C-alpha positions in Angstrom: 0.0 0.0 -0.2 1.4 3.3 -0.8 0.3 5.9 1.7 0.6 9.7 1.2 0.5 11.8 4.2 0.3 15.2 2.3 -2.9 17.7 2.1 -5.5 17.5 -0.6 -4.0 20.5 -2.2 -0.4 18.9 -2.6 -1.9 15.7 -3.6 -3.5 17.1 -6.5 -0.8 18.8 -7.8 0.6 15.8 -7.8 1.2 12.1 -6.3 2.7 8.4 -6.6 0.4 6.2 -8.5 -2.2 4.1 -6.6 -1.1 6.4 -3.9 -4.0 6.5 -0.7 -4.2 10.0 0.7 -4.5 10.5 4.5 -3.4 13.8 5.4 -1.6 13.7 8.5 -2.9 16.7 9.9 -6.5 15.7 10.0 -8.1 14.5 13.0 -9.1 11.1 11.5 -5.3 10.4 10.9 -4.7 7.7 13.4 -8.4 6.4 12.9 -7.8 5.7 9.0 -4.7 4.5 9.4 -6.3 2.1 11.7 -8.3 0.9 8.9 -5.3 -0.4 6.6 -4.3 -3.9 6.4 -1.8 -4.7 8.8 -0.6 -7.6 7.1 0.8 -5.5 4.0 3.7 -3.6 3.7 3.2 0.3 3.6 5.1 3.0 1.9 4.4 6.1 3.4 5.7 9.4 1.9 4.9 13.2 2.1 6.5 16.2 0.6 10.0 16.1 2.4 10.2 13.3 4.6 8.9 14.7 8.4 5.5 14.0 8.1 6.2 10.5 6.6 9.0 9.8 9.1 6.1 10.5 12.1 3.4 8.5 10.4 6.2 5.6 10.2 6.1 6.2 14.1 2.7 5.8 14.5 2.0 2.8 12.4 5.1 1.3 14.1 3.3 2.2 17.1 -0.4 0.6 15.9 1.2 -2.6 15.2 2.1 -2.7 11.5 5.6 -4.5 10.5 6.4 -3.9 7.2 6.8 -0.1 6.9 8.5 2.0 4.2 9.4 5.8 4.3 10.3 7.7 1.1 13.7 9.5 2.2 13.5 13.2 0.9 9.9 12.5 0.4 8.1 13.4 -3.0 10.9 16.3 -3.5 13.8 13.7 -3.7 11.5 11.4 -5.9 10.7 13.9 -8.6 14.1 15.2 -8.4 15.2 11.4 -9.4 13.0 12.1 -12.7 10.6 9.4 -11.3 7.0 9.5 -12.6 4.2 11.0 -10.5 0.3 10.9 -11.5 -1.7 14.2 -11.8 
C-alpha cells in the first residue's frame, strides 16, 4: 500500500500512482490508518520526509510490521525524475 500523508491540495498537485491520501494533519489520521491491512507492506511519503517519518512511528505503534519511508519525500522522487500522477 502506498500512503500519501500530505494535504489534499498537495495531493492534487501530483502524487504516486495508486497512493491513498491520509492527511497527517487531519483529525481522523489515526482512525484512517487503523483501517489499513496490517499484514501488508506500507510505503509512506510526504513532501520532504518529516510527516512521513512521524507517520511511520505511528504505524509502528499500531502494530504494522513492514513500513517503508520515502527518504526526502516526493521532492526527492521528482528530482530523481521518477513518475508522478496528476
